C-alpha positions as a printed Julia matrix, in Angstrom:
117×3 Matrix{Float64}:
  16.03   62.11   -68.63
  13.53   61.66   -71.44
  11.83   64.53   -73.15
   8.22   64.51   -74.2
   6.93   65.91   -77.43
   3.32   66.87   -77.84
   2.04   67.0    -81.38
  -1.25   68.75   -81.95
  -3.19   67.88   -85.06
  -6.28   69.97   -85.75
  -9.37   68.09   -86.88
  -9.94   67.43   -90.55
 -13.2    66.57   -92.24
 -12.32   64.23   -95.11
 -15.86   62.83   -95.16
 -17.04   66.23   -96.43
 -14.36   66.66   -99.09
 -15.14   66.47  -102.79
 -16.46   64.3   -104.36
 -18.57   63.28  -101.33
 -19.0    66.84  -100.1
 -18.1    70.43  -100.88
 -14.98   71.0    -98.78
 -11.63   71.19  -100.55
  -8.54   69.25   -99.5
  -6.98   72.43   -98.15
  -6.2    73.21   -94.49
  -7.75   76.67   -94.87
 -11.04   75.14   -96.01
 -11.05   72.71   -93.08
 -10.14   75.56   -90.73
 -13.11   77.59   -91.95
 -15.47   74.63   -91.52
 -14.13   74.11   -87.99
 -14.59   77.82   -87.27
 -18.17   77.71   -88.55
 -19.09   74.7    -86.4
 -17.31   76.04   -83.29
 -18.68   79.58   -83.61
 -22.16   78.19   -84.25
 -22.05   76.1    -81.09
 -20.85   79.09   -79.08
 -23.46   81.35   -80.66
 -26.26   78.88   -79.91
 -25.12   78.54   -76.28
 -25.03   82.33   -75.98
 -28.59   82.64   -77.32
 -29.94   79.82   -75.14
 -28.09   80.73   -71.95
 -26.5    84.18   -72.25
 -23.72   85.15   -69.89
 -23.85   88.86   -69.26
 -20.74   90.29   -67.67
 -21.52   93.99   -68.03
 -23.69   96.13   -70.23
 -26.31   95.15   -72.76
 -27.56   91.55   -72.5
 -28.42   91.59   -76.22
 -24.8    91.96   -77.3
 -23.83   89.13   -79.62
 -20.36   87.73   -78.98
 -17.51   88.75   -81.26
 -15.84   85.71   -82.79
 -12.91   87.5    -84.44
 -10.39   86.09   -81.96
 -11.79   82.61   -82.49
 -11.42   83.1    -86.24
  -7.76   84.11   -86.01
  -6.98   81.48   -83.37
  -8.34   78.7    -85.56
  -6.34   80.04   -88.51
  -3.22   79.88   -86.35
  -4.12   76.39   -85.14
  -4.32   75.16   -88.75
  -1.23   77.12   -89.81
  -3.08   79.2    -92.41
  -3.72   82.89   -92.95
  -7.22   84.15   -92.12
  -7.31   85.79   -95.56
  -7.02   82.36   -97.16
  -9.83   80.94   -95.04
 -12.38   83.45   -96.31
 -11.86   82.17   -99.85
 -13.76   79.02   -98.9
 -17.08   80.49   -97.72
 -18.87   79.15  -100.81
 -17.65   75.64   -99.96
 -18.86   75.96   -96.37
 -22.19   77.38   -97.55
 -22.71   74.5    -99.98
 -21.77   71.93   -97.35
 -24.31   73.48   -94.98
 -26.98   73.33   -97.68
 -26.13   69.71   -98.41
 -26.39   68.8    -94.72
 -29.44   71.07   -94.39
 -27.98   72.96   -91.46
 -28.1    76.63   -90.59
 -26.42   77.09   -87.28
 -25.99   80.84   -86.97
 -26.69   84.03   -88.9
 -23.96   84.44   -91.43
 -23.43   88.14   -91.86
 -20.22   90.19   -91.91
 -20.1    90.09   -88.11
 -19.35   86.36   -88.28
 -17.92   85.9    -91.78
 -14.92   88.23   -91.6
 -15.01   88.66   -95.38
 -12.34   91.29   -95.36
  -8.79   91.24   -94.13
  -8.77   91.45   -90.32
  -7.54   94.78   -89.01
  -5.04   94.81   -86.2
  -5.12   97.94   -84.1
  -2.0    98.95   -82.26
  -3.54  101.8    -80.24
């Protein structure tokens, strides 16, 4: 009987690393860029074709679980990811893209709080 091993490698964005771009050669920086692109795509889809399960149709999705899931996927702490917002901002300016509003609701600039109750 043979066993199978699945190895998952999260995407990296070497083409945007310094000196060609603003991202650092750090998994947390790549994780934050991946979060920004993924959350932006989800945000845009929500704005263009909102899915309303219950309540207010103007509720903007909460991406905190996406943020922590991507951190886990890259094997980094969410706290380390937020150190690279300036790199992500500069890369967006270089590419001339603004995909979603970047306020505290999406940036998670402080340590995520885990509630037990």
